[in-house]
C-alpha positions, 0 to 999 in steps of 0.5 A: 044680772043681779043688778037688774033684779035690784033695780040698778042700771049699768054693770055690776061685776060679779064676785065670782064668774066662770064663763061670760055667758054664765054671769055671776056664779057666786053661790047663794048658800054654802055649808051649814052653820055649825050651831043651827045646822041651817045653810049659811048665806054667802053675802059676798055675792049679794052685797060685796059690791065694791068689786065693781069699782075695783074692776073699773080701777083695775082697768084704769091702772092697767091702761096707765101702766101698759099704755094699751089704749087700744084695750081702753078704746075697745073695752076699758071706757065701756067698763068704767062708764058702765060701772059708773052707771051702776054706782049712780043708780046704787047711790041713796039720797038722804033728805035728812042729811042731804048727802048720798049714801051707799048702804048695806054693803060688805067692804074689804073686811068680809066679817062686817056685813051690811055696813053703811058708807064703808070707806073703801067702797065709798072711796072707790065709787067716788074715784069711779064716778070722777074718772067717768066724768073726767073721761067724758069731759075730756072727750076721750070717750068714743062717741058710740059710748057717750051716746049709748050710756048718756052718762052725764045724765046718770051721775049726780055731780053734787056727789062728786064734791061731797066728802064721804065719811 
């Protein structure tokens, strides 16, 4: 549960996993740097967090395409809502520019580490938060999830309306 180590709530889906009980199995180090001989850090398991929004988006697309609303009722809502909870705890407020930011991530371009406000990540996070709010507003989320997650309390509504750079 790497998200708890960093003080985040909700679900941060792992970059690599094997079995459910194993959780995140992304190695912290891989191979040696050819110049220094020191172990190379595998940053994707640490800061390539867009995978969480990717999973939520994939769940939504699966249900929209297949019409498998039983899956949505049993698993999908919780996956989307827990991902939104993660993102709401991951956002960083700036008093300087009065915007939320998502700092220190890797986007789809894995050669760009520690990016701030990566466009792919921000777009998918915005989609995830909007979709979670929409599901709650339309009362499509089963009551057991609404009570468990208290989602409306975790998502800054002002962030949804902001245009991210």
